[in-house]
C-alpha positions in Angstrom: 0.0 0.0 0.0 1.3 3.5 -0.9 1.9 5.7 2.1 2.0 9.5 2.3 3.8 11.0 5.4 2.3 14.4 6.4 3.7 16.9 8.9 1.9 20.1 9.9 4.4 22.6 11.4 5.1 26.3 11.8 8.5 25.6 13.3 11.1 25.1 10.5 14.0 24.0 12.7 11.9 21.4 14.6 10.4 20.2 11.3 13.8 19.7 9.7 15.0 17.7 12.7 11.9 15.6 12.7 11.9 14.6 9.1 15.6 13.9 9.2 15.0 11.6 12.1 12.3 9.7 10.2 14.4 9.5 7.1 17.4 8.1 9.0 15.7 5.7 11.3 12.7 4.2 9.4 13.1 0.8 7.7 10.3 1.6 5.2 10.0 5.1 3.8 6.7 6.7 2.6 6.3 7.2 -1.1 5.8 10.9 -0.6 6.2 13.6 2.1 3.9 16.6 2.5 4.7 19.5 4.8 1.8 21.9 5.6 3.0 25.3 6.8 1.9 29.0 6.8 3.2 31.2 4.0 5.4 33.2 6.4 7.4 30.0 7.2 7.7 28.7 3.6 11.2 29.9 2.9 12.6 28.8 6.2 11.0 25.4 5.7 13.2 24.6 2.7 15.7 22.5 4.8 12.9 20.2 5.9 11.6 20.1 2.4 14.9 19.2 0.9 15.7 16.5 3.6 12.9 14.2 2.4 12.1 15.8 -1.0 8.8 16.9 0.4 6.0 18.7 -1.3 5.3 22.0 0.6 1.6 22.8 1.1 1.4 26.5 1.9 -1.9 27.0 3.6 -2.8 30.3 2.1 -1.9 29.1 -1.4 -4.0 26.0 -1.0 -7.1 28.0 -0.3 -6.4 30.3 -3.3 -6.6 27.3 -5.6 -10.3 26.8 -4.8 -13.5 28.9 -5.2 -14.7 30.3 -1.8 -17.5 27.7 -1.4 -14.9 24.9 -1.5 -12.5 26.4 1.0 -14.3 25.5 4.2 -12.4 22.2 4.8 -9.1 24.1 4.7 -9.9 26.8 7.3 -7.0 28.1 9.3 -7.4 25.6 12.1 -5.6 22.3 13.2 -8.2 20.3 11.3 -8.0 22.5 8.3 -4.3 22.1 8.0 -4.6 18.3 8.3 -7.3 18.3 5.6 -4.8 19.8 3.2 -2.7 16.7 3.4 -5.7 14.4 3.7 -7.0 15.8 0.4 -3.8 14.8 -1.3 -4.1 11.3 0.1 -7.7 11.1 -1.1 -6.9 12.3 -4.6 -3.8 10.1 -5.1 -5.4 6.9 -3.6 -2.7 6.6 -1.0 -3.0 6.2 2.8 -1.6 9.0 4.9 0.3 8.8 8.2 0.5 12.0 10.3 3.5 12.7 12.4 4.5 15.8 14.5 7.6 17.9 14.6 8.2 17.0 18.3 8.2 13.3 17.6 10.9 10.7 16.5 10.3 7.1 15.4 10.9 4.3 17.9 10.3 1.4 15.5 9.1 0.8 11.9 6.4 3.5 12.1 5.5 3.6 8.4 5.9 -0.1 7.9 3.6 -0.9 10.8 1.0 1.6 9.8 1.0 0.2 6.3 0.4 -3.3 7.6 -2.5 -2.4 9.8 -4.0 -0.2 7.1 -4.5 -3.2 4.8 -7.6 -4.0 6.8 -8.3 -0.8 8.8 -9.8 2.6 8.1 -7.8 4.2 10.9 -4.6 3.2 12.8 -4.0 4.6 16.3 -0.2 4.7 16.9 1.4 5.0 20.4 3.5 7.5 22.1 6.6 7.1 24.3 8.1 9.9 26.4 5.9 12.7 27.5 2.7 10.7 27.2 -0.7 12.2 28.1 -2.4 15.5 27.8 -3.6 18.2 30.2 -5.8 15.9 32.3 -3.0 13.4 33.0 -0.7 16.3 33.8 -3.3 17.7 36.2 -3.7 14.3 37.8 0.0 14.0 38.5 -0.1 17.5 40.0 -3.0 16.5 42.2 -1.2 13.4 43.4 1.8 15.6 44.2 -0.4 17.9 46.2 -1.7 15.0 48.3 1.7 13.4 48.8 3.1 16.8 50.0 0.2 17.2 52.4 0.8 13.7 53.8 4.6 14.2 54.1 5.4 11.6 51.4 6.9 14.2 49.1 9.5 16.8 50.1 8.8 20.5 49.6 11.7 20.9 47.1 10.5 17.9 45.0 7.0 19.3 45.0 8.2 22.7 43.8 9.9 21.1 40.9 6.9 19.0 40.0 4.7 22.1 40.3 6.9 24.1 38.0 6.9 21.5 35.3 3.2 20.6 35.5 2.2 24.3 35.4 4.2 24.6 32.2 2.1 21.7 30.8 4.8 19.0 30.8 3.3 15.6 31.6 5.5 13.0 33.4 7.6 10.7 31.2 5.8 7.4 30.7 6.0 4.2 28.7 3.5 3.9 25.8 -0.1 3.9 27.1 -1.8 0.8 25.8 -5.3 2.2 25.3 -4.5 5.7 24.3 -6.9 7.5 22.0 -6.1 8.7 18.5 -3.3 11.3 18.5 -2.6 13.3 15.3 1.2 12.9 15.7 1.0 9.2 15.0 -2.2 8.5 13.1 -2.7 6.4 9.9 -5.7 6.9 7.7 -6.7 4.7 4.7 -7.3 6.5 1.4 -10.9 5.3 1.3 -11.5 6.9 4.6 -9.8 10.1 3.5 -12.2 10.3 0.5 -15.3 10.4 2.6 -14.4 11.9 6.0 -12.6 15.2 6.6 -11.2 16.5 9.9 -13.3 18.9 11.9 -12.1 22.5 11.6 -12.7 23.6 15.2 -10.2 26.2 16.7 -9.0 23.6 19.3 -6.7 20.6 19.2 -9.4 18.0 19.1 -9.4 17.2 15.4 -7.6 13.8 15.8 -9.8 12.3 18.6 -12.9 13.6 16.9 -11.9 12.0 13.6 -11.6 8.6 15.3 -15.0 9.1 17.1 -16.6 9.8 13.7 -14.9 7.1 11.8 -17.3 4.6 10.3 -14.8 1.9 9.4 -12.7 -0.5 11.4 -10.1 1.1 13.7 -6.8 -0.6 14.6 -5.7 0.2 18.1 -2.9 -2.4 18.6 -1.0 -3.1 21.8 2.3 -1.2 22.2 4.2 -4.4 21.4 2.7 -4.4 17.9 1.9 -0.8 17.3 3.9 1.9 15.5 5.6 4.0 18.3 7.0 7.5 18.3 8.8 9.3 21.0 7.3 12.6 22.1 9.4 15.4 23.6 7.0 18.1 24.9 8.3 21.6 25.5 6.9 23.6 28.4 5.4 27.1 28.1 4.4 29.7 30.7 1.0 29.0 32.1 0.8 26.0 29.7 -1.4 23.8 31.9 -4.1 26.3 32.6 -4.2 27.3 28.9 -4.4 23.6 27.8 -7.1 22.8 30.3 -9.2 25.8 29.2 -8.8 24.9 25.6 -9.4 21.2 26.2 -12.6 21.9 28.1 -14.0 24.1 25.3 -12.7 21.9 22.5 -13.7 18.5 23.9 -17.2 19.8 24.8 -17.7 21.1 21.2 -16.4 17.8 19.9 -18.7 15.7 22.2 -21.7 17.8 21.2 -20.8 17.5 17.5 -20.3 13.7 17.6 -23.5 13.1 19.6 -25.4 15.1 17.0 -23.9 13.2 14.1 -25.0 9.9 15.8 -28.5 11.2 15.9 -28.6 12.0 19.6 -29.9 15.2 21.1 -27.5 16.2 23.8 -27.9 19.2 26.1 -25.0 21.6 25.9 -24.8 22.3 29.7 -24.8 18.6 30.5 -21.9 18.0 28.1 -20.0 21.0 29.5 -20.3 19.5 33.0 -19.4 16.0 31.9 -16.3 17.1 30.0 -15.1 19.2 33.0 -15.4 16.2 35.2 -13.6 14.0 32.7 -10.7 16.5 32.6 -10.4 16.0 36.4 -11.0 19.7 37.1 -13.6 18.9 39.7 -11.3 16.2 41.3 -8.4 18.7 41.4 -10.5 21.4 43.0 -11.6 19.0 45.7 -8.1 17.8 46.5 -6.7 21.3 46.3 -9.2 22.6 48.9 -8.4 19.7 51.2 -4.6 20.3 50.9 -5.1 23.7 52.6 -2.7 25.3 50.2 -2.9 28.8 48.6 -1.2 29.5 45.4 -2.4 32.0 42.8 -1.4 29.8 39.8 -3.3 26.9 41.3 -6.3 29.2 42.0 -6.3 30.0 38.3 -6.7 26.3 37.4 -9.5 25.8 39.9 -11.3 28.9 38.6 -11.2 28.1 34.8 -14.5 29.0 33.1 -16.2 27.7 30.0 -15.7 30.1 27.1 -18.1 28.6 24.5 -21.9 29.2 24.5 -24.6 26.9 23.2 -25.1 29.2 20.2 -21.4 28.8 19.3 -21.7 25.0 19.7 -24.6 24.9 17.2 -22.6 27.1 14.8 -19.7 24.6 15.0 -22.0 21.7 14.2 -23.3 23.6 11.2 -19.8 24.4 10.0 -18.7 20.8 10.1 -21.8 19.7 8.2 -20.9 22.2 5.5 -17.3 20.9 5.4 -18.7 17.4 5.0 -21.1 18.5 2.3 -18.3 20.0 0.1 -15.5 17.7 1.0 -15.5 15.4 -2.0 -15.7 18.2 -4.5 -13.0 20.1 -2.5 -10.4 17.3 -2.6 -11.2 16.4 -6.2 -10.7 20.0 -7.3 -7.5 20.4 -5.3 -6.1 17.1 -6.4 
């Protein structure tokens, strides 16, 4: 099966290092590489382009190739950027494997994806290294709070954990066996690419939502058999609070959209509460209160508020339905 490798990046240096890592360490190379990037980074992305002889998809230029009514799948969003590479897979009748610029291959990533894609619509790869998102990072921080209160963790140790977790860096872990779909190690069959686009929400929930909406068989192999990439996450100031706020809004929108596509009639407020609980924000708030600690940065996490209204949720659903409606004509025209 022909495989396209796709990288969405606005960081030329990291993109170059990533594709060089995949080119050097993979025992089976993809037939093509596509790199999606904003126009302002196109020139600086040349080293990454040359390293694997990639085709550069410049987001602004891609949209210019299409009439306005067909541009919706390629909106300036995480899902829109992925759709640019997905459209190429659909039009060339090749599967696509998405990787990220902060990952490196741990085993035969493209070979293993190719094998599973023979009988699967979607392949969920595994992560090693900084495994887990905002909720697992918050859970580790919550456990550190409890252990400090009980005297099981020293103050200096807690301060260091606090610093890293507030920057949004999860603990280093082995691959998680039952991890959900992650766009930095995700394989999609060309037949799936032809009928299903990514959602174009302004939050990083396009990969998990894609899997939730997938109508075909999904391969989620054990870590022993799965393609594995190593993930090295970089921290950023106030990273955890920002990620939690975005995940709350994004996951609530995604859950609302998926439920509607399945013919259910969910209530927005109920989904908002359910997602907040699932992100462990309620659990953290309870344990933080019991710890008897006062910290302005932790207060900010406890006091996160939902930023999306029911009206906006309905608008997101309508937008995705429009993307679905024009998807086939969009990739056929672009291809």
